[in-house]
N, C-alpha and C positions, 0 to 999 in steps of 0.2 A: 491779545488784548480784547476785552469784551466791548461790544457796541450797545448803545441804547438808542431806541427810536422813541421820541416823545411826541405825542400828537394830541391836538385839541379835540375834545369830545363834542360831537354834534355841531361843530362850527359851521359846516356847509349848510346844514338845515336852517340854522339861525339866519345866516346871510341870505339864503334863498328865499326865506319867508319875507324879508324886507324887499327883495327884488320883485317877487311876485305881487306884493302889495303896493308896488311902485312908491315905496317909502324911502326916498333918497336920504333924508336926514338921519333916520335910524340906521340905514345901510352904512353911511359914512361914520357915524358914531360907533357902531359895532366894529367896523373894520379898524378904526383907531384904537379901540380898547383891546382888540385881539393883538394888534401889532405891539402895543405897549406892553401887554402881559408877556408875549413871546420874547420880546427884546429883553425884558427884565429877567426872564428865566434863562435866556442864553447868556446874559452877563453873569448871573450867579453860577452857571455851569462852568464858564471859562475861569472863574476865580477859584474853583476847587482844585486842589493839588492832584495831579495825575489824570486830569480830564482835558480832552481836546474837543472843541466844537468843530465838527467836520462840515456841517451844512445847517443853515437855518433858512426856512422859506415857507410861505403860506402859513399854516398853523402847526408846523412840525420842526423838530430839531433832530439831528443825527449827531451823536457824540461817540467818541472812542475813549476808553478809560483804562487805567491800570486796574488789575484785579482788586487792589487795596481800596480803590475809590468807589467801588460799587455801592457800598453802604451809604456813603455820602450823597451819591446821586439819588438813591432811593429816598433818603431823608429830605433832600431839597425838593424833589417832585412832590412828596407828600405834604410838605409845608406850604407849597404854592397852590394847593387845591382851594378853590373858592366855590363850594357847592351852592347851587342856586344862581351862579354867575358864570364862571369859566372854570372848567376842570380839564385835566389832562390824563391820558392813559399812556403808559410806557411799557415797552418790552425790552428786556435785557437778555443778551445771548452772546455766546462766544464767537459767532459769525453774524454778518449782516442778515443772512437768511433766518437764523435762529432768533435774532432780536425781532425781526418782522413777525415771525410766528408767535412769539410771546406777546407782541403788541396786539395781534388779532385775538389771542386768548383774553387779554385784558379787556378789550372792547366787547367781546362776546360774553364776558362774565360779569357785566355790570358797569364797565367804564370807571373812571375816576380811581384808577389803581395802577400799581406797578406789578408786572409779572416777570419772573425770571424763567428763561427756558431751561428745562431740566433735560440733560442729555438722554435719559431713558425714554423721553417722549417721542423721539424721532424714529 
């Protein structure tokens, strides 16, 4: 069963900027918005047939899915993108390691995208 790692883009940088500016109000508001968006995405993933939420924490989700559910997961992640506000990158692979490698490829190739690990890349 494939895995997907879904991770918020540039979340750490946004939060750190508020910390370094000593901006408590925007730090709290940003954290609330991130949590709200991630919880919403986790809920939508759990509602998909053949998808199991393995872990949710910080700005990341780890899901395991049936092969038939991969297209649905990609569709939901793409629908949840909010360019200019909060975006996610995702990596999908047949193992946890491969899904992480795909996530790194998504992040390094522009973010706000889903990358599937292709077996011949390894």
